[in-house]
Residue frames as qw, qx, qy, qz and C-alpha x, y, z in Angstrom:
[[0.207, -0.366, 0.593, 0.686, 13.36, 1.16, -14.77],
 [0.617, 0.486, 0.140, -0.603, 11.19, 1.79, -17.82],
 [0.342, 0.008, 0.827, 0.447, 10.67, -0.54, -20.73],
 [0.191, -0.003, -0.420, -0.887, 8.66, 0.36, -23.81],
 [0.522, -0.285, -0.546, -0.590, 4.87, 0.42, -23.48],
 [0.496, -0.305, 0.511, -0.632, 2.63, -1.19, -20.92],
 [0.153, 0.043, 0.986, -0.046, 1.32, -4.60, -20.01],
 [0.179, -0.387, -0.748, -0.508, -2.10, -5.67, -21.29],
 [0.351, -0.689, -0.616, 0.148, -3.70, -4.77, -17.95],
 [0.038, 0.941, 0.107, 0.320, -2.14, -1.29, -18.07],
 [0.636, -0.713, 0.134, 0.262, 0.77, -1.69, -15.67],
 [0.224, 0.865, -0.423, -0.148, 4.17, -0.37, -16.68],
 [0.943, 0.191, -0.201, 0.186, 6.78, -2.74, -18.10],
 [0.081, -0.839, 0.455, -0.285, 9.41, -2.26, -15.41],
 [0.848, -0.016, -0.471, 0.242, 12.03, -4.33, -13.71],
 [0.506, -0.854, 0.104, -0.063, 13.50, -3.92, -10.23],
 [0.554, 0.534, -0.506, 0.390, 17.24, -3.48, -9.86],
 [0.775, -0.617, -0.114, 0.072, 18.62, -4.89, -6.61],
 [0.327, 0.760, -0.367, 0.424, 21.70, -3.16, -5.21],
 [0.822, -0.422, -0.228, 0.306, 24.22, -4.38, -2.67],
 [0.158, 0.857, -0.234, 0.430, 26.41, -1.73, -1.02],
 [0.817, -0.320, -0.286, 0.384, 29.38, -2.36, 1.26],
 [0.165, 0.788, -0.196, 0.560, 31.13, 0.39, 3.25],
 [0.579, -0.211, -0.549, 0.565, 33.04, 1.01, 6.43],
 [0.199, -0.840, -0.156, -0.480, 32.18, 3.68, 9.04],
 [0.670, -0.226, -0.408, 0.577, 35.03, 4.22, 11.48],
 [0.155, 0.263, -0.060, 0.950, 34.71, 8.01, 11.33],
 [0.146, -0.622, -0.682, 0.356, 32.41, 10.10, 13.52],
 [0.073, 0.745, 0.286, 0.598, 30.44, 13.28, 12.89],
 [0.024, 0.456, -0.358, 0.815, 30.58, 16.21, 15.29],
 [0.668, -0.369, 0.128, -0.634, 27.60, 14.78, 17.18],
 [0.403, -0.367, 0.822, -0.165, 29.27, 11.38, 17.49],
 [0.860, 0.302, 0.282, -0.301, 27.15, 9.54, 14.94],
 [0.673, -0.120, 0.595, 0.422, 29.00, 7.13, 12.60],
 [0.406, 0.754, -0.182, -0.483, 30.11, 8.39, 9.21],
 [0.930, 0.310, 0.134, 0.145, 31.02, 6.30, 6.16],
 [0.521, -0.529, 0.355, 0.568, 34.75, 6.36, 5.51],
 [0.389, 0.755, -0.227, -0.477, 35.76, 8.24, 2.36],
 [0.371, 0.519, -0.716, -0.284, 36.45, 5.91, -0.53],
 [0.272, -0.166, 0.920, -0.226, 35.11, 2.85, 1.27],
 [0.675, 0.336, 0.370, -0.542, 31.84, 2.42, -0.67],
 [0.006, 0.189, -0.847, -0.497, 31.50, -0.26, -3.30],
 [0.673, 0.249, 0.181, -0.673, 28.43, -1.36, -5.26],
 [0.043, -0.060, 0.935, 0.346, 27.16, -4.44, -7.04],
 [0.507, 0.350, 0.378, -0.691, 23.76, -4.55, -8.68],
 [0.061, 0.020, -0.829, -0.555, 21.63, -6.21, -11.36],
 [0.707, -0.024, -0.046, -0.705, 18.10, -7.00, -12.40],
 [0.463, 0.120, -0.878, 0.001, 17.87, -10.44, -10.84],
 [0.704, -0.502, -0.349, -0.362, 15.86, -12.43, -8.34],
 [0.086, -0.473, 0.690, -0.541, 16.42, -12.68, -4.60],
 [0.848, -0.174, 0.049, -0.497, 13.75, -15.38, -4.23],
 [0.304, 0.351, -0.880, 0.100, 14.89, -18.60, -2.71],
 [0.831, -0.323, -0.193, -0.410, 13.03, -21.61, -1.34],
 [0.603, -0.573, 0.532, -0.158, 14.14, -23.81, 1.52],
 [0.917, 0.086, 0.383, 0.070, 14.52, -26.73, -0.89],
 [0.559, 0.805, -0.175, 0.097, 16.82, -24.82, -3.26],
 [0.874, -0.221, 0.011, 0.433, 20.37, -26.08, -3.13],
 [0.491, 0.249, 0.100, 0.829, 21.85, -23.05, -4.88],
 [0.079, -0.532, -0.332, 0.775, 21.54, -19.47, -3.62],
 [0.398, 0.835, 0.368, -0.088, 19.45, -16.97, -5.51],
 [0.596, 0.549, 0.076, 0.581, 21.23, -14.85, -8.09],
 [0.079, -0.859, 0.102, -0.495, 21.17, -11.81, -5.81],
 [0.776, -0.610, 0.162, -0.014, 22.25, -13.74, -2.72],
 [0.867, 0.079, 0.140, 0.471, 25.25, -15.02, -4.68],
 [0.338, 0.730, 0.028, 0.594, 26.03, -11.45, -5.74],
 [0.421, -0.842, 0.124, -0.315, 25.89, -10.18, -2.17],
 [0.885, -0.386, 0.180, 0.187, 28.12, -13.00, -0.96],
 [0.742, 0.365, 0.089, 0.556, 30.69, -12.28, -3.73],
 [0.099, 0.818, -0.054, 0.564, 30.81, -8.59, -2.90],
 [0.636, -0.734, 0.159, -0.176, 31.15, -9.26, 0.84],
 [0.918, -0.135, 0.158, 0.337, 33.95, -11.75, 0.15],
 [0.559, 0.585, 0.052, 0.585, 35.71, -9.32, -2.19],
 [0.098, -0.820, 0.127, -0.549, 35.61, -6.65, 0.50],
 [0.401, 0.164, -0.750, 0.500, 36.76, -8.94, 3.34],
 [0.516, -0.539, -0.095, -0.659, 33.53, -8.51, 5.25],
 [0.875, -0.327, -0.358, 0.008, 34.20, -11.59, 7.40],
 [0.628, 0.061, -0.355, 0.690, 37.38, -9.94, 8.77],
 [0.123, -0.638, -0.011, -0.760, 35.58, -6.83, 10.01],
 [0.131, 0.069, -0.744, 0.651, 35.67, -6.36, 13.77],
 [0.360, 0.372, 0.551, -0.655, 32.04, -5.26, 13.74],
 [0.027, 0.144, 0.790, 0.596, 29.61, -6.39, 11.11],
 [0.357, 0.409, 0.482, -0.687, 26.15, -5.02, 10.37],
 [0.126, 0.294, 0.776, 0.543, 23.51, -5.69, 7.74],
 [0.218, 0.352, 0.274, -0.868, 21.03, -2.87, 7.13],
 [0.022, 0.286, 0.813, 0.507, 17.71, -3.18, 5.34],
 [0.315, -0.256, -0.123, -0.906, 14.24, -1.75, 5.05],
 [0.538, -0.108, 0.584, -0.598, 12.62, -4.55, 7.05],
 [0.783, 0.247, -0.366, -0.439, 11.81, -6.93, 4.19],
 [0.864, -0.337, 0.353, -0.128, 11.93, -10.52, 5.57],
 [0.911, 0.364, -0.020, 0.193, 14.02, -11.83, 2.63],
 [0.246, 0.788, -0.402, 0.397, 16.87, -9.51, 3.60],
 [0.507, -0.575, 0.535, -0.355, 17.01, -10.94, 7.13],
 [0.974, 0.039, 0.216, -0.065, 16.78, -14.50, 5.80],
 [0.715, 0.595, -0.207, 0.301, 19.77, -13.82, 3.62],
 [0.056, -0.756, 0.475, -0.447, 21.66, -12.22, 6.51],
 [0.803, -0.379, 0.371, -0.273, 20.90, -15.18, 8.75],
 [0.970, 0.192, 0.120, 0.083, 22.32, -17.59, 6.21],
 [0.702, 0.531, -0.101, 0.464, 25.37, -15.75, 4.92],
 [0.200, 0.523, -0.373, 0.740, 26.29, -13.35, 7.69],
 [0.641, -0.524, -0.559, -0.043, 25.17, -14.98, 10.96],
 [0.548, -0.320, -0.350, 0.689, 27.57, -12.89, 13.08],
 [0.117, 0.292, 0.143, 0.939, 26.36, -9.55, 11.75],
 [0.119, 0.413, 0.553, -0.714, 24.05, -7.24, 13.67],
 [0.132, 0.502, 0.700, 0.490, 20.81, -6.74, 11.76],
 [0.043, -0.410, -0.265, 0.872, 19.50, -3.14, 11.69],
 [0.291, 0.731, 0.601, 0.141, 16.30, -1.73, 10.20],
 [0.284, 0.312, 0.121, 0.898, 16.97, 1.54, 8.42],
 [0.087, -0.409, -0.555, 0.719, 15.72, 4.16, 10.82],
 [0.231, 0.279, -0.122, -0.924, 14.21, 6.38, 8.16],
 [0.389, -0.141, -0.792, -0.449, 12.19, 3.54, 6.66],
 [0.273, -0.404, -0.798, 0.355, 10.81, 2.92, 10.16],
 [0.024, 0.400, 0.263, -0.878, 9.97, 6.61, 10.53],
 [0.283, 0.050, -0.513, -0.809, 8.19, 6.59, 7.17],
 [0.350, -0.339, -0.867, -0.102, 5.90, 3.85, 8.49],
 [0.187, -0.483, -0.580, 0.629, 5.11, 6.04, 11.49],
 [0.100, 0.266, -0.133, -0.950, 4.47, 9.03, 9.28],
 [0.320, -0.131, -0.731, -0.589, 2.03, 7.01, 7.20],
 [0.297, -0.458, -0.811, 0.212, 0.15, 5.95, 10.33],
 [0.095, -0.433, -0.308, 0.842, -0.10, 9.58, 11.51],
 [0.218, 0.135, -0.386, -0.886, -1.50, 10.69, 8.15],
 [0.342, -0.265, -0.847, -0.310, -4.01, 7.84, 8.16],
 [0.268, -0.492, -0.709, 0.428, -5.27, 8.80, 11.63],
 [0.094, -0.647, -0.266, 0.709, -5.35, 12.59, 11.36],
 [0.521, 0.826, 0.206, -0.067, -5.26, 13.32, 7.66],
 [0.794, 0.238, 0.080, 0.553, -2.31, 13.89, 5.31],
 [0.251, 0.602, -0.028, 0.758, -2.11, 17.68, 5.84],
 [0.549, -0.779, -0.233, -0.190, -3.08, 17.85, 9.52],
 [0.062, 0.717, -0.514, 0.467, -0.76, 19.45, 12.04],
 [0.769, -0.399, 0.369, -0.336, -1.89, 16.82, 14.50],
 [0.969, 0.227, -0.035, 0.088, -0.44, 14.16, 12.18],
 [0.458, 0.654, -0.385, 0.463, 2.92, 15.97, 12.30],
 [0.366, -0.626, 0.466, -0.506, 2.84, 16.25, 16.09],
 [0.937, -0.164, 0.227, -0.211, 1.92, 12.61, 16.46],
 [0.863, 0.417, -0.179, 0.222, 4.68, 11.54, 14.09],
 [0.203, 0.704, -0.465, 0.497, 7.32, 13.58, 15.92],
 [0.616, -0.506, 0.432, -0.422, 6.35, 12.05, 19.24],
 [0.987, 0.031, 0.147, -0.059, 6.51, 8.55, 17.85],
 [0.697, 0.576, -0.268, 0.332, 9.85, 9.21, 16.11],
 [0.140, -0.712, 0.501, -0.472, 11.30, 10.52, 19.40],
 [0.834, -0.298, 0.376, -0.271, 10.23, 7.28, 21.08],
 [0.934, 0.337, -0.028, 0.118, 11.87, 5.33, 18.29],
 [0.406, 0.721, -0.374, 0.419, 15.14, 7.32, 18.48],
 [0.282, -0.618, 0.523, -0.515, 15.28, 7.00, 22.25],
 [0.300, 0.122, -0.944, 0.062, 14.60, 3.27, 22.31],
 [0.389, 0.065, 0.597, -0.699, 11.22, 3.62, 24.08],
 [0.275, -0.004, -0.797, -0.538, 9.58, 0.94, 21.96],
 [0.087, -0.411, -0.874, 0.246, 7.05, -0.08, 24.60],
 [0.139, 0.574, 0.281, -0.757, 5.64, 3.46, 24.64],
 [0.211, 0.306, -0.535, -0.759, 5.71, 3.52, 20.84],
 [0.206, -0.162, -0.931, -0.252, 3.76, 0.26, 20.58],
 [0.003, 0.496, 0.717, -0.490, 1.26, 1.41, 23.19],
 [0.199, 0.513, -0.010, -0.835, 0.56, 4.55, 21.20],
 [0.258, 0.168, -0.734, -0.605, 0.14, 2.54, 18.01],
 [0.121, -0.253, -0.959, 0.030, -2.17, -0.02, 19.60],
 [0.180, 0.429, 0.437, -0.770, -4.54, 2.76, 20.60],
 [0.443, 0.496, -0.175, -0.726, -5.49, 3.03, 16.92],
 [0.056, -0.162, 0.936, 0.307, -5.34, -0.58, 15.68],
 [0.320, 0.418, 0.814, -0.245, -9.08, -1.15, 16.02],
 [0.359, 0.803, 0.285, -0.382, -9.91, 1.76, 13.72],
 [0.346, 0.827, -0.354, -0.265, -6.94, 2.06, 11.40],
 [0.985, 0.124, 0.048, 0.107, -5.35, -0.87, 9.55],
 [0.473, 0.708, -0.334, 0.404, -2.16, 1.15, 9.01],
 [0.353, -0.677, 0.489, -0.421, -1.60, 1.21, 12.78],
 [0.934, -0.159, 0.284, -0.146, -2.11, -2.55, 13.02],
 [0.853, 0.449, -0.090, 0.250, 0.38, -3.17, 10.23],
 [0.188, 0.767, -0.407, 0.458, 2.88, -0.87, 11.88],
 [0.669, -0.526, 0.426, -0.307, 2.53, -2.72, 15.19],
 [0.980, 0.105, 0.161, 0.057, 3.32, -5.95, 13.35],
 [0.598, 0.685, -0.214, 0.359, 6.30, -4.27, 11.65],
 [0.134, -0.753, 0.471, -0.439, 7.77, -2.98, 14.92],
 [0.819, -0.359, 0.384, -0.231, 7.18, -6.22, 16.81],
 [0.947, 0.291, 0.052, 0.126, 8.75, -8.28, 14.02],
 [0.602, 0.565, -0.191, 0.532, 11.79, -6.04, 13.86],
 [0.464, -0.878, -0.015, -0.118, 12.07, -4.91, 17.46],
 [0.792, -0.416, 0.196, 0.401, 15.49, -6.40, 18.01],
 [0.593, 0.301, 0.303, 0.682, 16.66, -4.60, 14.88],
 [0.002, -0.829, -0.208, -0.519, 15.50, -1.20, 16.17],
 [0.655, -0.626, -0.198, 0.374, 17.79, -0.83, 19.21],
 [0.452, 0.779, 0.029, 0.433, 19.07, 2.46, 17.87],
 [0.303, -0.891, 0.286, -0.178, 20.62, 3.95, 21.03],
 [0.819, -0.351, 0.429, 0.150, 22.56, 0.73, 21.52],
 [0.783, 0.436, 0.250, 0.366, 23.66, 0.58, 17.89],
 [0.224, 0.902, -0.085, 0.358, 24.88, 4.16, 17.94],
 [0.536, -0.766, 0.350, -0.058, 26.74, 3.59, 21.21],
 [0.813, -0.167, 0.484, 0.279, 28.63, 0.78, 19.45],
 [0.066, -0.565, 0.447, 0.690, 29.44, 2.95, 16.43],
 [0.364, 0.249, 0.849, 0.293, 27.03, 1.24, 14.03],
 [0.179, -0.003, -0.328, -0.927, 25.21, 3.04, 11.22],
 [0.315, 0.366, 0.772, -0.414, 21.42, 3.09, 11.52],
 [0.476, 0.678, 0.077, -0.555, 20.62, 4.53, 8.08],
 [0.712, 0.195, 0.569, 0.362, 20.77, 3.09, 4.57],
 [0.212, 0.895, -0.002, -0.392, 21.39, 6.52, 3.11],
 [0.184, -0.527, 0.694, 0.454, 24.52, 5.21, 1.44],
 [0.380, 0.217, 0.876, 0.201, 22.42, 2.59, -0.33],
 [0.328, 0.800, 0.455, -0.214, 19.74, 5.08, -1.34],
 [0.046, 0.821, -0.312, -0.475, 22.46, 7.34, -2.77],
 [0.303, -0.250, 0.837, 0.380, 23.86, 4.35, -4.65],
 [0.439, 0.525, 0.730, -0.012, 20.47, 3.68, -6.22],
 [0.261, 0.909, 0.127, -0.299, 20.57, 7.22, -7.61],
 [0.003, 0.787, -0.495, -0.370, 24.16, 7.50, -8.78],
 [0.306, -0.237, 0.887, 0.252, 24.65, 3.92, -9.98],
 [0.273, 0.376, 0.874, 0.143, 21.25, 3.33, -11.50],
 [0.191, 0.796, 0.496, -0.288, 18.81, 6.22, -11.61],
 [0.032, 0.810, -0.175, -0.559, 20.99, 8.94, -13.14],
 [0.087, -0.373, 0.763, 0.521, 22.15, 6.64, -15.94],
 [0.047, 0.165, 0.949, 0.265, 19.24, 4.32, -16.74],
 [0.057, 0.661, 0.717, -0.214, 16.13, 6.34, -15.89],
 [0.043, -0.322, 0.142, 0.935, 16.51, 9.38, -18.12],
 [0.558, 0.494, 0.219, -0.629, 13.64, 10.68, -20.22],
 [0.698, 0.531, -0.268, -0.398, 12.78, 8.44, -23.17],
 [0.065, 0.476, -0.877, -0.001, 15.11, 5.60, -22.19],
 [0.932, -0.045, 0.060, -0.354, 14.03, 1.98, -22.69],
 [0.046, -0.578, 0.814, -0.014, 16.23, -1.02, -21.94],
 [0.847, -0.008, -0.514, -0.137, 16.44, -4.74, -22.42],
 [0.774, -0.625, 0.099, -0.020, 17.36, -6.58, -19.25],
 [0.864, 0.035, 0.081, 0.495, 20.65, -7.71, -20.79],
 [0.365, 0.632, 0.020, 0.683, 21.54, -4.19, -21.90],
 [0.389, -0.827, 0.051, -0.402, 20.60, -2.64, -18.59],
 [0.872, -0.460, 0.079, 0.147, 22.62, -5.19, -16.62],
 [0.746, 0.273, 0.026, 0.606, 25.67, -4.47, -18.78],
 [0.093, 0.726, -0.047, 0.680, 25.47, -0.75, -18.09],
 [0.662, -0.709, 0.019, -0.243, 24.74, -1.36, -14.40],
 [0.914, -0.187, -0.004, 0.359, 27.89, -3.51, -14.16],
 [0.526, 0.439, -0.011, 0.728, 30.00, -0.78, -15.73],
 [0.228, -0.789, -0.001, -0.570, 28.49, 1.90, -13.49],
 [0.810, -0.585, 0.006, -0.042, 29.13, -0.15, -10.37],
 [0.849, 0.022, -0.013, 0.527, 32.70, -0.90, -11.41],
 [0.302, 0.601, -0.015, 0.739, 33.45, 2.76, -12.06],
 [0.400, -0.754, 0.034, -0.520, 31.86, 4.05, -8.84],
 [0.888, -0.458, 0.026, 0.035, 33.58, 1.30, -6.84],
 [0.124, -0.827, 0.521, 0.171, 37.04, 2.22, -8.17],
 [0.671, -0.133, 0.713, 0.155, 37.33, -1.03, -10.11],
 [0.633, 0.708, 0.052, -0.310, 36.88, 0.27, -13.65],
 [0.253, 0.714, -0.635, -0.152, 40.49, -0.21, -14.72],
 [0.358, -0.251, 0.891, -0.118, 40.60, -3.65, -13.15],
 [0.711, 0.404, 0.459, -0.346, 37.46, -4.56, -15.07],
 [0.626, 0.727, -0.188, -0.212, 39.01, -3.73, -18.43],
 [0.005, 0.616, -0.787, -0.011, 42.33, -5.34, -17.55],
 [0.563, -0.020, 0.802, -0.200, 40.49, -8.60, -16.75],
 [0.726, 0.575, 0.259, -0.274, 38.59, -8.41, -20.03],
 [0.381, 0.782, -0.467, -0.160, 41.79, -7.75, -21.99],
 [0.214, -0.449, 0.865, -0.073, 43.55, -10.62, -20.28],
 [0.671, 0.197, 0.670, -0.247, 40.62, -12.94, -20.96],
 [0.664, 0.702, 0.002, -0.256, 40.51, -11.90, -24.61],
 [0.202, 0.721, -0.658, -0.087, 44.25, -12.45, -24.99],
 [0.381, -0.250, 0.877, -0.151, 44.03, -15.87, -23.37],
 [0.709, 0.387, 0.515, -0.288, 41.06, -16.85, -25.57]]
């Protein structure tokens, strides 16, 4: 999200918006894959920190936000619970602490992007061999053949750092990449709903040409966008009116 000008060293003055998305997926597509249920998606987001140390007694601002949204939606009553993320360790640390019964799943398309990057590093960004290599590795990922996937990656770790990093990524998240098992249990394996939320709740409103925001102003608009898209816009204003009347 843009802010006016640049830092002294030339980097852009930007802030990262963190978005929590909750949805249900009892429906199924024609091929049997889970589909989000219409009207089930809610959002909560802000420019705030997710950083938290072991010695901190209070949760980070974003962890508290996620917990509030999950409580509001009755997440703890769900028969099946899942937390999806891109593989960042802080996401799993948060899930371990606040949602210990949830299945943790790495977004399948983030994992495939890592494989694509390795293929390009090995064979070149425009090489057909890179595409062939990527497709083979993605098939192994989709089919749960992670041993074969890791073996293929390790062939290139001595000469390509991207392959070594990808091996570490897969090994660290292996239990979160059991995609055939997850699909068999009706669990989503993609964070597409979250990615869409980033666009509709944040990008289309706050990242237009020429826009610059203060953190406070951006967070105010983000709160309104999330309330509207989550079907809570009227409730938001009713609470504000009630608070104003009481004050």
